[in-house]
Structure formats: C-alpha cells, structure tokens
LOVEX-393365 format. One record per residue: residue number from 0; x, y, z of N, C-alpha, C in turn. Coordinates in steps of 0.1 Angstrom, whole numbers. Example, Ala and Ser with C-alpha at 12.3 -4.5 7.8 and 13.67 -1.06 7.14 Angstrom:
2
PT     k     n_X     n_Y     n_Z    ca_X    ca_Y    ca_Z     c_X     c_Y     c_Z
PT     0     132     -57      78     123     -45      78     132     -33      78
PT     1     128     -22      71     137     -11      71     129       0      79
END
This chain:
287
PT     k     n_X     n_Y     n_Z    ca_X    ca_Y    ca_Z     c_X     c_Y     c_Z
PT     0     -26     -93      45     -18     -81      46     -27     -69      44
PT     1     -25     -58      51     -32     -46      49     -22     -35      46
PT     2     -26     -26      37     -17     -15      33     -24      -2      35
PT     3     -17       8      39     -22      22      39     -13      30      31
PT     4     -18      38      22     -10      45      12     -13      60      15
PT     5      -2      68      18      -3      82      20       7      89      12
PT     6       4     102       9      13     110       1      15     124       8
PT     7      23     131       1      27     145       6      29     153      -6
PT     8      22     164      -8      23     172     -20      31     185     -18
PT     9      40     186      -8      49     197      -6      63     194     -11
PT    10      69     203     -18      82     201     -23      91     214     -23
PT    11     103     213     -18     112     224     -19     122     221     -30
PT    12     131     231     -33     141     229     -43     155     232     -38
PT    13     165     225     -42     179     227     -38     188     222     -50
PT    14     197     230     -55     205     225     -66     214     214     -62
PT    15     217     205     -71     227     194     -68     237     194     -79
PT    16     249     189     -76     260     189     -85     260     176     -94
PT    17     259     178    -107     258     167    -116     272     164    -122
PT    18     282     172    -119     295     171    -126     304     161    -119
PT    19     298     149    -116     306     139    -110     304     125    -117
PT    20     314     117    -117     312     103    -122     303      96    -113
PT    21     293      89    -118     283      84    -109     286      69    -106
PT    22     287      66     -93     289      52     -88     276      48     -81
PT    23     268      40     -89     254      37     -83     255      29     -70
PT    24     264      19     -69     264      11     -57     268      20     -45
PT    25     278      29     -47     282      38     -37     271      47     -33
PT    26     264      53     -42     253      62     -40     242      56     -32
PT    27     238      44     -36     227      36     -29     232      33     -14
PT    28     244      29     -13     249      26       1     249      38      10
PT    29     253      50       4     253      62      12     239      67      15
PT    30     230      65       6     216      69       8     210      60      19
PT    31     212      47      18     207      37      28     212      40      42
PT    32     225      44      42     232      47      55     226      59      62
PT    33     220      68      55     214      79      62     202      75      71
PT    34     196      64      67     183      60      74     172      70      74
PT    35     173      79      65     163      90      64     152      87      53
PT    36     155      78      45     145      74      35     143      85      24
PT    37     133      83      16     129      92       6     125     106      12
PT    38     118     105      23     114     117      30     126     126      34
PT    39     137     119      36     150     127      39     154     135      27
PT    40     153     129      15     156     137       3     147     149       1
PT    41     134     147       4     125     158       4     128     169      14
PT    42     132     164      26     136     174      36     148     182      32
PT    43     157     175      25     169     182      20     166     192       9
PT    44     154     191       3     150     200      -7     155     197     -21
PT    45     158     185     -25     163     182     -38     153     186     -49
PT    46     158     190     -61     149     192     -72     152     183     -84
PT    47     161     174     -82     164     163     -92     166     150     -84
PT    48     161     139     -90     162     126     -84     177     121     -84
PT    49     182     114     -74     194     107     -75     192      96     -86
PT    50     201      95     -95     199      86    -107     195      72    -104
PT    51     198      67     -92     194      53     -89     179      51     -88
PT    52     172      62     -88     157      62     -88     152      61    -103
PT    53     160      64    -113     155      64    -126     151      50    -131
PT    54     140      49    -137     134      36    -141     135      35    -157
PT    55     136      23    -161     137      20    -176     123      22    -182
PT    56     122      25    -195     109      27    -202      99      15    -200
PT    57     104       3    -199      95      -9    -198      87      -9    -185
PT    58      93      -3    -175      86      -1    -162      76      10    -163
PT    59      81      21    -169      73      33    -169      61      33    -179
PT    60      63      25    -189      53      24    -200      50      10    -205
PT    61      49       1    -195      48     -13    -199      34     -17    -204
PT    62      24      -9    -200      10     -11    -206       4       2    -207
PT    63      -5       4    -217     -12      17    -219     -21      20    -207
PT    64     -22      33    -204     -32      37    -194     -45      40    -201
PT    65     -56      35    -196     -69      37    -202     -73      51    -201
PT    66     -76      58    -212     -81      72    -211     -96      73    -211
PT    67    -101      83    -206    -116      85    -203    -125      82    -215
PT    68    -121      86    -228    -130      83    -239    -133      68    -241
PT    69    -124      59    -236    -125      45    -238    -131      38    -225
PT    70    -134      46    -215    -139      40    -203    -153      35    -204
PT    71    -155      22    -203    -168      16    -203    -169       6    -192
PT    72    -180      -2    -192    -183     -11    -181    -172     -21    -179
PT    73    -166     -25    -190    -155     -36    -189    -143     -31    -181
PT    74    -142     -18    -180    -130     -12    -173    -133      -3    -161
PT    75    -145      -6    -155    -148       1    -143    -145      -8    -131
PT    76    -137      -4    -122    -133     -12    -110    -146     -16    -103
PT    77    -148     -29    -101    -160     -34     -95    -161     -30     -80
PT    78    -173     -28     -76    -176     -25     -62    -185     -35     -55
PT    79    -181     -39     -44    -189     -49     -36    -194     -42     -23
PT    80    -207     -42     -22    -214     -35     -10    -217     -46       0
PT    81    -211     -44      12    -213     -54      23    -224     -51      32
PT    82    -232     -41      29    -242     -36      38    -252     -47      43
PT    83    -256     -55      33    -266     -66      37    -260     -80      36
PT    84    -248     -81      41    -241     -94      40    -248    -105      48
PT    85    -256    -101      58    -264    -111      66    -277    -114      61
PT    86    -282    -107      51    -295    -109      44    -293    -121      35
PT    87    -301    -132      36    -298    -144      28    -299    -141      13
PT    88    -308    -134       8    -309    -131      -6    -298    -123     -11
PT    89    -294    -112      -4    -283    -103      -7    -270    -111      -6
PT    90    -269    -119       4    -257    -127       6    -253    -136      -6
PT    91    -263    -143     -11    -261    -152     -22    -256    -144     -34
PT    92    -262    -132     -37    -258    -124     -48    -244    -119     -46
PT    93    -241    -115     -33    -227    -110     -30    -216    -121     -32
PT    94    -219    -133     -28    -210    -144     -31    -207    -146     -45
PT    95    -218    -145     -53    -216    -147     -68    -208    -135     -74
PT    96    -210    -123     -69    -203    -112     -74    -188    -113     -70
PT    97    -186    -117     -58    -172    -118     -54    -165    -129     -62
PT    98    -172    -140     -65    -166    -150     -73    -162    -145     -87
PT    99    -172    -138     -93    -169    -133    -106    -158    -122    -107
PT   100    -158    -113     -97    -148    -102     -98    -134    -107     -94
PT   101    -134    -117     -85    -121    -123     -81    -115    -130     -93
PT   102    -123    -137    -101    -119    -144    -112    -115    -135    -124
PT   103    -123    -124    -126    -120    -116    -138    -110    -104    -135
PT   104    -111     -99    -122    -102     -88    -119     -91     -91    -109
PT   105     -95    -100     -99     -86    -102     -88     -85     -90     -79
PT   106     -95     -81     -79     -95     -69     -73    -109     -63     -72
PT   107    -112     -56     -61    -125     -50     -61    -125     -40     -49
PT   108    -134     -30     -50    -136     -20     -39    -147     -25     -30
PT   109    -145     -23     -17    -155     -26      -7    -161     -14      -1
PT   110    -174     -13       0    -181      -2       7    -190      -8      18
PT   111    -194       0      27    -202      -4      39    -196     -16      46
PT   112    -183     -15      48    -175     -26      54    -175     -26      69
PT   113    -180     -16      75    -182     -15      90    -171      -8      97
PT   114    -160      -4      90    -149       3      97    -153      18      98
PT   115    -153      24     110    -158      38     111    -149      47     103
PT   116    -155      57      97    -147      67      89    -136      74      98
PT   117    -139      76     110    -129      83     119    -117      74     121
PT   118    -119      61     121    -107      52     123     -99      52     110
PT   119    -105      53      98     -98      53      86     -90      66      85
PT   120     -96      77      89     -89      90      89     -77      90      98
PT   121     -79      85     110     -68      85     120     -57      76     117
PT   122     -60      64     110     -49      55     107     -40      61      96
PT   123     -46      68      86     -38      75      76     -30      87      82
PT   124     -37      94      91     -30     105      98     -18      99     106
PT   125     -20      88     112      -9      82     120       3      78     112
PT   126       0      71     100      11      67      91      18      79      86
PT   127      11      90      82      18     102      77      26     108      88
PT   128      21     108     100      28     114     112      41     106     114
PT   129      41      93     113      53      86     115      64      90     105
PT   130      60      90      92      69      92      81      74     106      81
PT   131      67     116      86      71     130      86      78     134      99
PT   132      81     125     107      89     128     119     103     131     115
PT   133     111     138     124     125     140     122     132     127     120
PT   134     143     126     113     150     114     110     155     108     124
PT   135     159     116     133     164     111     145     154     103     153
PT   136     141     106     151     131      99     159     128      85     153
PT   137     127      85     139     123      72     133     134      63     128
PT   138     147      68     128     158      60     123     161      47     131
PT   139     156      47     144     159      35     152     151      23     146
PT   140     141      26     138     133      15     132     138      11     118
PT   141     148      19     113     152      16      99     161       3      99
PT   142     156      -6      91     163     -19      91     160     -27      78
PT   143     169     -35      74     166     -45      63     165     -59      69
PT   144     165     -60      82     163     -73      88     148     -75      91
PT   145     144     -88      91     130     -91      94     127     -89     109
PT   146     117     -81     112     114     -78     126      99     -74     127
PT   147      94     -74     139      80     -70     141      77     -57     136
PT   148      86     -47     138      85     -34     132      98     -30     125
PT   149      96     -25     113     108     -21     105     104     -10      95
PT   150     113      -1      93     111      10      83     122      10      74
PT   151     119      12      61     130      12      51     125      18      38
PT   152     134      20      28     131      25      15     134      13       5
PT   153     124       7      -1     125      -4     -10     132     -16      -5
PT   154     125     -27      -3     131     -39       2     143     -44      -7
PT   155     142     -41     -20     152     -45     -29     161     -34     -34
PT   156     163     -24     -26     170     -12     -30     183     -15     -36
PT   157     191     -24     -31     204     -27     -35     205     -36     -48
PT   158     193     -42     -51     193     -51     -63     185     -45     -75
PT   159     176     -36     -72     167     -31     -83     174     -23     -93
PT   160     169     -24    -106     174     -15    -116     171      -1    -115
PT   161     159       2    -108     155      15    -105     147      15     -92
PT   162     150      24     -83     143      24     -70     130      31     -71
PT   163     120      26     -63     107      32     -63     107      44     -53
PT   164      99      54     -56      99      66     -48      89      64     -36
PT   165      93      57     -26      85      55     -14      93      51      -2
PT   166      87      53       9      92      47      22      81      38      28
PT   167      85      28      35      76      18      40      79      16      55
PT   168      68      15      63      68      11      76      60      -3      77
PT   169      67     -13      81      61     -26      83      58     -29      98
PT   170      46     -33     101      42     -36     114      34     -50     114
PT   171      40     -60     120      34     -73     121      24     -72     133
PT   172      11     -74     130       1     -71     140      -5     -84     146
PT   173      -5     -95     139     -10    -108     144      -4    -119     136
PT   174      -4    -131     141      -8    -135     155       3    -131     165
PT   175       0    -133     177       9    -130     188      13    -116     188
PT   176       3    -107     189       6     -93     190      16     -89     201
PT   177      26     -82     198      36     -79     208      31     -68     218
PT   178      38     -65     228      35     -54     237      33     -41     229
PT   179      24     -32     232      22     -20     225      34     -11     223
PT   180      43     -11     232      55      -3     231      64      -7     220
PT   181      62     -18     214      70     -22     202      67     -14     190
PT   182      55      -8     190      51       0     178      55      14     180
PT   183      57      22     169      61      36     170      50      44     177
PT   184      54      53     186      45      61     193      35      69     184
PT   185      41      74     173      33      83     164      20      76     159
PT   186      20      63     158       8      57     152       4      44     160
PT   187      10      42     172       7      30     180      -7      27     182
PT   188     -14      36     189     -28      34     193     -37      31     182
PT   189     -36      39     171     -45      37     160     -42      25     152
PT   190     -30      21     151     -27       8     144     -33      -4     152
PT   191     -32      -3     165     -38     -14     173     -54     -14     171
PT   192     -60      -2     171     -74      -2     169     -78      -6     155
PT   193     -71      -1     145     -74      -5     131     -72     -20     129
PT   194     -62     -26     136     -60     -40     134     -72     -49     138
PT   195     -79     -45     148     -91     -52     152    -101     -52     141
PT   196    -103     -40     135    -113     -39     124    -109     -47     112
PT   197     -96     -46     109     -91     -54      97     -93     -69      99
PT   198     -90     -74     111     -92     -88     115    -107     -92     112
PT   199    -116     -84     117    -130     -87     115    -134     -87     100
PT   200    -130     -76      93    -133     -75      79    -127     -87      71
PT   201    -115     -90      75    -108    -102      68    -116    -114      69
PT   202    -122    -117      81    -129    -129      83    -142    -129      75
PT   203    -148    -117      73    -160    -116      65    -156    -120      50
PT   204    -145    -114      45    -141    -116      32    -137    -131      29
PT   205    -130    -137      39    -126    -151      38    -139    -160      37
PT   206    -149    -156      45    -161    -164      44    -168    -163      31
PT   207    -169    -151      25    -175    -150      12    -167    -157       1
PT   208    -153    -156       2    -145    -162      -8    -146    -178      -7
PT   209    -147    -183       6    -149    -197       7    -162    -202       0
PT   210    -173    -195       2    -185    -198      -4    -184    -197     -20
PT   211    -177    -186     -24    -175    -184     -38    -167    -196     -45
PT   212    -159    -203     -37    -152    -214     -42    -160    -227     -40
PT   213    -172    -226     -35    -180    -238     -34    -177    -245     -21
PT   214    -171    -239     -11    -167    -245       1    -175    -241      13
PT   215    -173    -247      24    -179    -243      36    -175    -229      40
PT   216    -184    -220      45    -181    -206      48    -168    -205      57
PT   217    -166    -214      65    -154    -213      75    -141    -220      69
PT   218    -142    -224      57    -130    -232      52    -117    -225      53
PT   219    -117    -213      47    -104    -205      46     -99    -202      60
PT   220    -109    -199      69    -106    -195      83    -100    -208      90
PT   221    -106    -219      87    -102    -232      94     -88    -236      90
PT   222     -84    -233      78     -70    -237      74     -60    -226      77
PT   223     -64    -216      85     -54    -206      90     -52    -193      82
PT   224     -61    -191      72     -59    -179      64     -60    -166      71
PT   225     -68    -166      82     -71    -154      89     -63    -152     102
PT   226     -53    -161     104     -46    -161     117     -37    -149     119
PT   227     -31    -144     108     -21    -133     110     -23    -122      99
PT   228     -19    -110     102     -19    -100      92      -8     -90      96
PT   229      -3     -83      86       8     -74      87       4     -61      80
PT   230       7     -49      86       4     -37      79      17     -32      72
PT   231      15     -29      59      25     -23      51      21      -8      49
PT   232      27       1      56      23      15      56      32      23      46
PT   233      27      25      34      35      31      23      33      46      23
PT   234      44      53      21      44      67      21      51      72       8
PT   235      44      81       0      49      86     -12      50     101     -12
PT   236      61     107      -8      62     122      -8      62     127     -23
PT   237      60     140     -24      60     147     -37      73     144     -43
PT   238      73     141     -56      85     137     -64      89     148     -73
PT   239     102     152     -73     107     163     -81     107     160     -96
PT   240     108     147     -99     108     143    -113      99     131    -115
PT   241      86     133    -114      77     121    -115      76     114    -128
PT   242      82     119    -139      83     112    -151      95     103    -152
PT   243     103     103    -142     115      94    -142     114      82    -133
PT   244     104      81    -125     103      70    -116      88      67    -113
PT   245      86      57    -104      72      53    -100      73      52     -84
PT   246      61      53     -79      60      50     -64      61      35     -62
PT   247      57      27     -71      58      13     -70      59       7     -84
PT   248      68      -2     -86      68      -9     -99      57     -18    -101
PT   249      53     -22    -113      42     -32    -114      46     -45    -106
PT   250      36     -50     -99      39     -61     -90      26     -69     -87
PT   251      28     -81     -82      18     -89     -75      21     -89     -60
PT   252      11     -87     -52      14     -88     -38      17    -102     -34
PT   253      26    -105     -25      31    -118     -22      22    -125     -12
PT   254      11    -119      -8       2    -126       3     -10    -131      -3
PT   255     -18    -138       5     -30    -144       0     -41    -134      -3
PT   256     -42    -124       6     -52    -113       5     -46    -100       9
PT   257     -48     -89       2     -44     -76       6     -57     -67       7
PT   258     -58     -61      19     -69     -51      21     -62     -38      21
PT   259     -65     -29      12     -58     -17       9     -66      -4      12
PT   260     -61       5      19     -67      18      22     -58      29      16
PT   261     -63      37       6     -56      48       1     -61      61       5
PT   262     -53      71       4     -58      85       8     -63      92      -4
PT   263     -66     105      -2     -73     113     -13     -64     117     -24
PT   264     -51     115     -22     -41     119     -33     -43     109     -45
PT   265     -46      96     -42     -48      86     -52     -35      81     -58
PT   266     -36      76     -70     -24      71     -77     -25      56     -79
PT   267     -33      49     -71     -34      35     -72     -40      31     -86
PT   268     -33      21     -92     -38      15    -105     -38       0    -104
PT   269     -47      -6    -112     -47     -21    -113     -47     -24    -128
PT   270     -40     -35    -131     -38     -39    -145     -50     -49    -148
PT   271     -57     -45    -159     -69     -53    -163     -70     -52    -178
PT   272     -70     -64    -184     -70     -66    -199     -60     -57    -206
PT   273     -47     -58    -200     -36     -51    -206     -36     -36    -205
PT   274     -45     -30    -196     -45     -16    -195     -44     -13    -180
PT   275     -38      -2    -177     -37       3    -163     -50      11    -160
PT   276     -58       7    -150     -70      14    -146     -68      21    -133
PT   277     -72      34    -133     -71      42    -121     -82      37    -111
PT   278     -78      35     -98     -87      32     -88     -90      45     -80
PT   279    -102      50     -82    -105      63     -76    -106      62     -61
PT   280    -103      73     -55    -103      74     -40    -118      74     -36
PT   281    -121      66     -26    -134      66     -20    -133      69      -5
PT   282    -140      78       0    -138      83      14    -139      72      24
PT   283    -147      62      21    -149      51      31    -147      37      25
PT   284    -140      37      14    -139      24       7    -125      17      10
PT   285    -125       4       9    -112      -4       9    -112     -11      -4
PT   286     -99     -15      -8     -97     -23     -20     -90     -36     -17
END
C-alpha cells in the first residue's frame, strides 16, 4: 500500500449553536450523508469541531512525545540510501541495515529511491486538487462500500469513539488496473504515473527484505507480495481545535508494506521505545 499525506493550512470561522441536546449517532449520520467530508466542514467555516470528533485523553496522550533535549541517536529515524543498491559492497551493507532497522523500528526513510522529484510534487498536488474540489464534483466517489475508487471520512466513522480529522481517497492500482476513466480526473494521470514508480520501488524493497530474512532475493516477489498495491490518499485540512482530535489515531497499517509520501506540512510520527518520534519532511524521501 502507498499513502500520500497532504494538508491545508487555511481556515475560516463561523459560529455554531451549542445550545442543543447532542445526539451523536444522528450527528454522524447527517455528516456522512452530506458526502462532503471534513473538507466540507472547513468550507462551511466552522470554528469548533462537531463533538463526534472529540477524542479521549488516552488517544491524545497515550505515549510521551520526545522533546529535542532528549533527542539522541537511539531516537533518530533511520535513513536508507538506495543510491548504490547495485554495488555489491554497498548492497550487502544496505541489506544488513534494512534488517536491523526493520527489526528495531519497523520503519525507515528512503532516499535516492529513483522517483523523480517532479512526480512526487505532482502526485501530492493531484491529491490536494481532488480533495479541494467542490462537493458536487467528488461526492460521486463517496462510499463506504469496497470499490476500485472510493472517497470517505474515516472507515470506522459510525463505530469509533472519536473521529479522526481527515478525508481519504482510496484507489486500487494493481493488479488488473482498470480503465483510466475509473480514476478521478483531478489526479488520474499522475496516479497512474506514480503507480509505475511505486511498483518498481516496491520490488527493490522486497528484494532487500528477502535477503535481510536470509532468503533468495526474489522470494517475497515469487510468493506474490508485489502483485498489487493500493493508494490511500489522506487529506488533513486545518483543524479549528487541534487539541481535541487527531488526524489519525495510533494504529498499525493492515498491509504487508506501506510506502508513504508526506508533504511539507509534516505531522507524521512513529512510536519507538514508548515515545512518539516526529518524522521530518524530506523533499525527496519516502518512508
């Protein structure tokens, strides 16, 4: 699975009426029925969150955030440089580093991965362009049913104790890529282009991971790990009450491997040794 994370730091204000008995189930149903997502609330100019976005303290403060005075080598997100992946000596060292970081962190940043900077910029722009379209344009994709393309706010919106402040566009890219017109016009061409690069990068990573496990370089590929991938295009508009909710609750991704691209707004964190570590934005890096 590949994810693109984009944000929006513009926010208007509009007063809302708090003098009503709050029916959470009704409020969630009404919100979901607008098919406008979180961005629709931003477009409406809210200055307070609907209460169903409020999260409990254990989600907001479940682990301490590591502050700069305590930042040392044990808490620096590892970086793997793929520049010389074909050089035998560098390759051996790369395999060992990937084994070590996968075991200790389960997470690392990739540089010199071969995906052009312009492609990275355009895919983030395309995702933002989709989410910032008028509701009438994108609502036809709004669905809670499994489909090749779907757009929604929180897959567990009706079950969660507190909703996350984000909208999501899901695009299944492989295997059996559908006709291009199935994808939203706003990001269609660049998603198809980016998909080719992600497929190639994924095969490189699976090769290194296979060797790190002491297996043949093609092992993970041969058992089908690289056959399919899905883009989860996450969008986090500016939040009027950022101390009351999160863009995403603490979680483990449900797939075998996630390749993640974040924009310059940042906000990505990874849990390591019971501390939340900020993953800094890198202009050409993937995580």
